[in-house]
TIDREN-526436 format. One record per residue (C-alpha): residue in one letter; z, x, y. Coordinates in steps of 0.001 Angstrom, whole numbers, padded with zeros to 6 digits, always signed. Layout:
N
AZXY/...
***
This chain:
309
M+014292+027130-041835/K+014746+024933-038640/V+015662+021369-038233/I+013387+019315-035983/N+014219+015816-034808/V+011088+013605-034527/R+010877+010099-033279/L+008253+007963-035216/P+007028+004231-034859/D+008579+001960-037469/K+005279+001443-039214/I+004898+005232-039853/T+008480+005407-041121/Q+007926+002509-043399/D+004776+004217-044846/I+006590+007411-045310/D+009445+005721-047281/K+006932+003842-049503/L+005297+007258-050393/A+008690+008829-050940/Q+009769+006037-053379/K+006453+006084-055050/H+006472+009758-055876/S+010208+010278-056062/L+010328+012508-053047/T+012569+012638-050090/R+011490+011489-046783/S+011576+015063-045394/E+009527+016438-048235/V+006745+013694-047601/M+006699+014718-043857/R+006732+018371-044686/Q+003820+018048-047091/A+001844+015798-044513/L+002268+018415-041777/T+001319+021285-044001/L-001880+019510-045107/Y-002774+018540-041488/L-002180+022082-040132/H-004344+023533-042944/L-007214+021092-042151/I-007014+021829-038433/D-007285+025658-039149/N-010251+025147-041390/V-012159+022190-040099/G-011510+022775-036344/T-012577+020151-033679/M-013390+017463-036174/L-009670+016851-036591/R-008324+017773-033180/P-006841+014785-031333/M-009686+012819-029788/A-007826+012395-026616/F-009003+015856-025539/Q-012615+015057-026197/V-012920+011618-024546/K-015687+011490-021975/P-015853+008979-019016/S-018975+007397-020472/Q-017035+006539-023741/I-014567+004406-021780/T-015288+000643-021664/Y-013896-001554-018896/T-012827-005108-019196/R-011463-007353-016481/R-009055-010374-016825/G-007951-011688-013432/D-006201-008899-011554/V-006039-006698-014578/T-008498-004026-015718/I-008339-002779-019334/L-009870+000546-020058/R-010428+001119-023821/V-010889+004703-025003/P-012380+005772-028457/T-009044+007003-029604/G-007847+003400-030267/H-005830+003119-027121/A-006134+001370-023838/I-004983+001846-020286/V-004172-001393-018481/V-004102-001461-014627/G-002709-004610-012782/S-002238-004966-009042/T-000866-007408-006408/S-000443-007605-002716/S+001428-009464+000024/G+000877-010201+003693/A+002928-011887+006336/I+005713-012421+003888/G+009029-010544+004635/P+011749-010019+007217/K+009580-008904+010269/V+009203-010914+013522/M+005530-011941+012811/D+006054-012789+009076/K+004993-016338+008300/V+007414-016616+005454/K+010843-015186+006123/V+012328-013398+003102/D+014612-010456+002573/G+012852-007223+001780/R+014486-007080-001741/V+013257-010498-002599/L+009681-009582-001593/G+010001-006391-003681/K+011301-008296-006724/F+008332-010697-006657/L+005700-008010-005975/A+007000-006134-009106/R+007224-009268-011134/V+003716-010392-010573/A+002039-006968-011363/L+004417-006335-014266/M+003722-009721-015821/D+000145-009260-015586/V+000212-005970-017453/T+002875-006820-020072/A+001083-010036-020752/T-001781-008030-022276/G+000558-006304-024728/A+000784-003017-022663/F+003897-001132-021717/P+004058-000208-017984/L+004331+003500-017371/S+003807+003800-013655/L+004280+001683-010496/S+002603+002719-007269/V+004017+001029-004187/T+001971+001118-000973/L+003873-000464+002040/G+002478-001136+005501/V+006087-000917+006883/E+008419+001793+007882/K+010569+003508+005175/E+013860+002633+006872/P+015113-000135+006618/T+012223-002472+005464/G+010508-000178+003229/N+013668+000960+001292/E+014759-002798+000935/I+011345-003708-000719/I+011580-000701-002953/E+015048-001652-004005/G+013819-005168-005048/I+011020-003473-007099/K+013499-001216-008702/R+015816-003959-009772/E+012937-005959-011261/A+011585-002909-013073/R+015064-002346-014698/T+014938-005832-016324/I+012468-004570-018737/G+014221-001100-019423/L+012137+001035-016940/D+013849+003851-015182/P+012733+003435-011475/N+013389+007111-010693/Q+010736+008090-013207/V+008120+005420-012939/I+007956+004457-009146/M+005864+006243-006519/E+006034+005054-002950/N+004177+005392+000291/T+005175+003834+003608/E+003793+003552+007111/D+005860+005772+009394/N+003397+006676+012167/F+003322+003198+013891/E+005804+000415+014612/T+004753-002704+012549/V+005686-006324+013448/Q+004407-007959+010243/T+004952-006924+006533/G+002110-005803+004344/A+002784-004536+000836/G+000683-003569-002304/L+001712-002629-005873/T-000224-001230-008718/V+001034-000910-012247/I-000443+001292-014961/G+000305+000468-018537/F-000572+001816-022055/A-001193+000265-025379/N-002630+000649-028756/E-005867-001227-028764/D-005002-003287-031947/E-001814-004370-030100/L-003586-005850-027055/R-003132-009699-026644/L-006728-010395-025573/G-009133-012585-027248/K-006726-013746-029992/T-007050-017417-028888/C-008436-019701-031616/P-010260-022927-031616/G-007743-025837-031695/D-005156-023756-029993/L-002962-025575-027462/I-002656-024073-024038/V+000960-024443-022854/A+002394-023888-019323/I+005802-022451-018997/G+007278-023004-015528/K+006120-025004-012556/P+003559-023934-009940/K+005489-023023-006731/V+004286-021179-003632/G+005697-019936-000334/N+009001-021201+000688/E+009216-023306-002574/V+009633-020299-004728/I+013144-019116-004031/A+014890-022623-004526/A+012659-023256-007628/E+013925-019934-009192/A+017520-021049-008587/R+016804-024196-010436/G+015300-022375-013426/E+011884-023985-012840/I+009556-020859-012699/A+008633-018359-015230/D+009857-014708-015012/L+009217-011210-016374/K+011773-011594-019139/N+009878-014661-020430/V+006724-012604-020800/T+008496-009958-022798/Q+010090-012549-025042/L+006772-014182-025700/S+005014-010855-026282/Q+007318-010229-029292/K+006393-013507-031024/K+003430-013199-033492/Y+002769-017064-033276/I+001824-016441-029627/H-001804-015728-029382/D-002888-014934-025732/I-000537-014760-022653/A-001626-014887-019028/A+000381-015122-015770/A-000970-018003-013560/G-000826-017204-009813/T-002937-018108-006774/L-005767-019440-009000/G-003475-022134-010455/I-002942-023388-013999/A-006405-025049-014552/D-008481-022130-013513/E-006333-019585-015340/A-006600-021853-018445/R-010411-021873-018304/I-010404-018098-018010/M-008491-017912-021202/A-010914-020220-022995/Y-014010-018564-021579/A-012707-015044-022732/V-013196-016185-026269/G-016331-018005-025688/R-014915-021489-025919/Q-014552-024584-023774/I-011338-026219-022920/K-010196-029865-022859/L-007693-030180-020038/A-004839-032804-020432/E-004282-035570-017784/M-000993-034436-016331/Q+001553-036509-014457/G+004175-034695-012483/L+002443-031310-012799/D-000310-030283-010370/I-002618-028012-012478/N-004747-027085-009572/K-002058-026065-007173/S-001468-022304-006566/A+001305-020938-008717/G+002099-018330-005995/P+003778-015108-007253/A+003108-015914-010995/T+005490-018680-011254/V+003717-019981-014335/V+002954-018290-017624/L+000235-019747-019941/V+000158-019148-023619/T-002148-020214-026458/L-000798-021107-029976/D-001289-023203-032926/R-000022-026699-032292/E+002177-026449-035336/R+004243-023880-033565/L+004841-025749-030439/E+008304-026664-031537/D+009221-022855-032066/L+008078-022254-028460/T+010254-025094-026928/S+013276-023813-028797/L+012631-020275-027460/M+012170-021144-023764/R+014665-022592-021319/K+012025-023339-018701/P+009804-026359-018087/I+007110-026436-020741/N+003965-028507-020570/V+000856-028771-022788/V-002068-028562-020377/G-005014-028366-022630/E-006714-027654-025943/I-009249-024914-026896/L-012439-026593-028291/
***
């Protein structure tokens, strides 16, 4: 007899333990019997019980768009989530309009795309970096910034990042793009969970261009860690990163996605129509009774910007 180590989700482990307790069996015995039964069924029933992932056809995949994110649902109960972002004329080159270090550019490129994907409830699996600059030094600096941001949510950059640079021609202005591919169980997606009466709350202030770096130092903008924190709270319904469209338009998209209208609040000191640049604001929907829980969780500016009707 051989010993095999298996990693299982907490839910499956809990179900195994319940069965073991109910029938006075050990956890190992429950797993052994389950595998024995499954293998027997596979041998006798055939393709009916084979993993559906090997039978999925392109025509069975459904596509949904939310902002810069595409969600591909497959009939296995899973979803592939693809998010992308780009940047032009921002960087360290002579013709760039906004001068920033390559590492800073890389950090915000990664932050935008990773926030978009993780906000849906998906876990990022792959980052594809396409740079319109030479590899050394500018490309490597941008990629280093991307790697640092990826590490903040536990990703191993050496495994998940693919890169491509422009080494045929000399460039005088920075251009960059990033695509993130994530994976999720469909029932864990944070899409369409907003309810009538929910508040729409903005975390962070909209900043763009040269405003962003100073605002981050003051703790005024949302970041990737905030999204991962929010995604772990069941009282948070939907999450969306607000970028170029601004708070108001992103809030409307959240409402329209569930077939509802929105009543926007009259704001003072917060421009809800201003571009939020590289995802400097995160929007969430939640029951108004849980607003205090949210304010105690976040250490960033928080404003109620509207209500779902």
